[in-house]
C-alpha positions as CSV (number, residue, x, y, z in Angstrom):
1,M,0.1,0.1,0.0
2,K,1.4,3.5,-1.0
3,S,1.7,6.2,1.5
4,T,0.0,9.4,1.2
5,V,3.1,11.2,0.3
6,E,4.0,8.6,-2.3
7,Q,0.5,9.1,-3.9
8,R,1.0,12.9,-3.9
9,L,4.4,12.7,-5.6
10,E,3.1,10.3,-8.4
11,T,0.1,12.6,-8.8
12,A,2.4,15.9,-9.0
13,Q,4.5,14.0,-11.5
14,R,1.7,13.0,-13.8
15,R,0.4,16.5,-13.6
16,A,3.8,18.1,-14.5
17,V,4.1,15.8,-17.5
18,G,0.7,16.6,-18.8
19,Q,1.3,20.3,-18.4
20,R,4.7,20.1,-20.1
21,N,3.1,18.2,-23.0
22,Y,0.3,20.7,-23.4
23,R,2.8,23.7,-23.4
24,R,4.8,21.9,-26.0
25,A,1.7,21.3,-28.2
26,R,0.6,24.8,-27.6
27,D,4.0,26.3,-28.5
28,R,4.1,24.3,-31.8
29,A,0.6,25.5,-32.7
30,L,1.6,29.1,-32.0
31,R,4.8,28.8,-34.0
32,K,2.7,27.2,-37.0
33,L,0.3,30.0,-36.7
34,G,2.8,32.7,-36.4
35,N,4.7,31.3,-39.6
36,Q,1.4,31.2,-41.6
37,F,0.0,34.7,-40.5
38,P,3.2,36.6,-39.5
39,E,1.5,40.0,-39.7
40,L,-1.5,39.0,-37.6
41,Y,0.8,37.3,-35.1
42,Q,3.0,40.3,-34.7
43,E,-0.2,42.6,-34.2
44,F,-1.5,40.2,-31.4
45,L,1.8,39.9,-29.8
46,E,2.2,43.8,-29.8
47,E,-1.2,44.0,-28.3
48,E,-0.3,41.6,-25.4
49,R,3.0,43.3,-24.9
50,L,1.2,46.7,-24.6
51,R,-1.4,45.3,-22.2
52,D,1.3,43.7,-20.0
53,E,3.2,47.0,-20.0
54,Q,-0.1,48.9,-18.8
55,E,-0.4,46.4,-16.0
56,G,3.3,46.9,-15.0
57,K,4.6,43.6,-16.4
58,V,7.9,43.4,-18.1
59,W,8.6,40.9,-20.8
60,S,12.3,39.5,-19.8
61,D,14.2,36.3,-20.0
62,I,15.3,33.9,-17.4
63,A,18.3,36.3,-16.3
64,G,15.9,39.2,-16.0
65,R,17.0,41.0,-19.3
66,P,14.4,42.6,-21.5
67,K,13.6,40.6,-24.6
68,R,13.3,41.7,-28.1
69,W,10.9,40.4,-30.5
70,V,11.9,40.2,-34.1
71,V,10.3,38.9,-37.4
72,S,12.9,36.7,-39.2
73,Q,13.2,35.1,-42.6
74,S,13.4,31.2,-42.7
75,S,14.7,29.2,-45.7
76,D,11.7,26.9,-45.4
77,T,8.9,29.4,-45.3
78,S,8.3,32.8,-47.0
79,S,8.4,34.5,-43.7
80,G,8.4,33.4,-40.0
81,V,8.3,34.8,-36.6
82,S,11.2,34.1,-34.2
83,E,10.3,34.3,-30.5
84,G,12.1,36.1,-27.9
85,L,15.6,36.5,-29.1
86,S,18.1,37.4,-26.5
87,N,20.0,40.5,-26.2
88,S,23.4,38.6,-25.2
89,P,25.6,37.1,-28.1
90,D,25.6,33.6,-26.5
91,E,21.9,33.1,-26.6
92,G,19.2,33.4,-29.3
93,N,18.3,32.0,-32.7
94,L,21.3,31.6,-34.9
95,G,19.3,30.8,-37.9
């Protein structure tokens, strides 16, 4: 028979895996939409950024540096959206 602590740990692990898988699927879907409709995606992204700024929230990376959002060209699609490139030279999308 499992203890209450073991049951809670198993439940937490299952929830964490489910949430991670959901976030991955959501991110893939957003990337696809951003590549198919880059202008609309950028418009919505800018609206969300402005809304967050009005609420006093700052878009930043894990180190606390502000992120910059850019549109990039990709070899496999006519245009694409690259999310959250870092300001530092050692991070970001190198193509």
